[in-house]
N, C-alpha and C positions, 0 to 999 in steps of 0.2 A: 215640715218643721220641723211638726215634731218628733220626726228619728232621728236629725240631725242635733239636737237638743239632747235626747234619749244616750245618741251617739260619748256627745260633748261630757255626761254626766259622767260615763261608766271609760272612756281611754282613759289612757293613763302618758301615752306622748303628748305633749304638748304642741310640736308640731303639727301635730293633726290637729288635732283644739284648736285652734291659731287659723286655721285654714277653713276647715268645718264653718265656725265662729262670721270667718266675711262673706262665707256658701250661703249661711244661716240672713246677712246681712240685704243682701244679694239680691237673695226671696223677700225679704220682706220686705224692698223698697217695689220688684214686681208687682209687690201686694199693695202699696203702697201705691202704684202708677193705679191699678183697676180697681180701687177703692176713690177717685180725684184728686187723689191728694198728691201733686207732683213734684209742688213742692217741698212737701217731706218725701217725698219718694227718692227728689237728687239730694236733700241733705244725708238723707240715708245711708242713699252709696258711698257716696263722698269721703264720712269720714266712718259710716257702722264698715265695710264692705272695705275702703280706697286709706283710708290714713289711719285708723285704728287700725289694720289690720300691717297694714309695712310696723305703724309704734311699737305694733309686737312682736314681729320678728324682729325685731332690731331687738327688744329688749329678750328674747330671746335669743339671739346670737349673745349671748350675755351668762347664760345659764347653759344649765344641764336643759336636755328634752325629754326628761321622762319626769314627770310628778314625782314625789314622796307619799309611800304607802302614812297612808294617817295610822296615827297611834291609837288611837281608840274611831270604833263603831260612829256615826254622827248621824244621831239621832235624834239629837237634841234641835240640829240647822234642821230637818228632817220632818220635825213636829210642827217648829217655828214656822215652816216652809209650807205646810198643810193645813198649817191654821188661818195664816194671812191666806190662801188661796181659796181658802172654807169662806172669811168673811168678806171677802172682793166679790166672791158669785152669788154666797144675802148680798147684800149692797146693792150688787146690778139690779137684782129683781124684782128692785123694788125705782128702776128709772122708769122713765114710758116711754113704749114706745118711740122705737126710732122716725116713724113716718109721723108723730101724732102734735098738728099745730098746735093746739091747745095747754102745749106744754109749758111752765114757765120761763126753759130756756126763751122765748121767744117772746114774751113779752116782757119780758124783761130787761135783759143778756143782747140778745141781739140790735135790740135800737139803738141798744149807746154804740153797738159798734159801728153801726147803719149812719151815725149824723156824721161821719169821716172824720174825723179831727184833724185828718192831714189835708192836703188839695191834693190829696191823691186820684181817679177814677174807677178802678179795680177796687173791690171789696177784700180781697186777700192781702194786699198787699198793704192799705189802708192800717190792718189790722195787723202784720209781724210791723212796719213800720212804730206804728200806732203803743201796740200792748203789747210786742214777744221782743222790745230790743233789750233789756237786761238778760233778757233769758238766751236771748243772740248770744251777745257778748260771756255770757258764764260759760257758755259753749266752745265759743274761739277762746276761754283765760284756758279750759280746760285739754284744748289738744294744742295749744300752743305749749304750754305749764309737760304739757305729756312728750311734747318733740323735745324743748328741754332737758330736761332730766335722758329721756335715750342721748342727743346728742357730747349731754356734758359725759352719762356711761363709757359712751366709748372711743371721746377725750386722752379717760384716765389711761382707760384701758390701752390708750394711743402710747401714753406719757410712761405708762410705765416697761413701754416694749415687752413683755411679756407673750403679749400676741393672743394668749387667750387665759382667758376670766377666769376660766369651768372650774381652778380648781385640781385641777388633772397633773 
């Protein structure tokens, strides 16, 4: 997966980047299945590897397939990314061990989730229904808006009758 990300950073052909992005999302879904997060894996496979790839290919159909060369070296974004990664790694070092049953989450957060505020016997489904509803609504809104944008661009292109929106 790291090799895919490095390849995506250095490639200038956007079609290749979109295809590698879909492959990365599919591999991430398999990792999530291995971590027993099947519901998240299904979402990643459907949205990340499926819908997002199709929407990006649709957007790519409307523009050039090669990325323009940057006007200057991207040192500031690189410095911000490296600084953010260093801060995240530093913050993660203070977390309790993954299997520590005495950590705060097991005494303060988990009991509230296990109260099962909805009438569903499965804990995972109860958490998704009770606490993640707005998150799911937001994800659905983003995907719907992206799809509507692609459809609007395709209709505009079709209405112009040019058959080529690349400006060539």
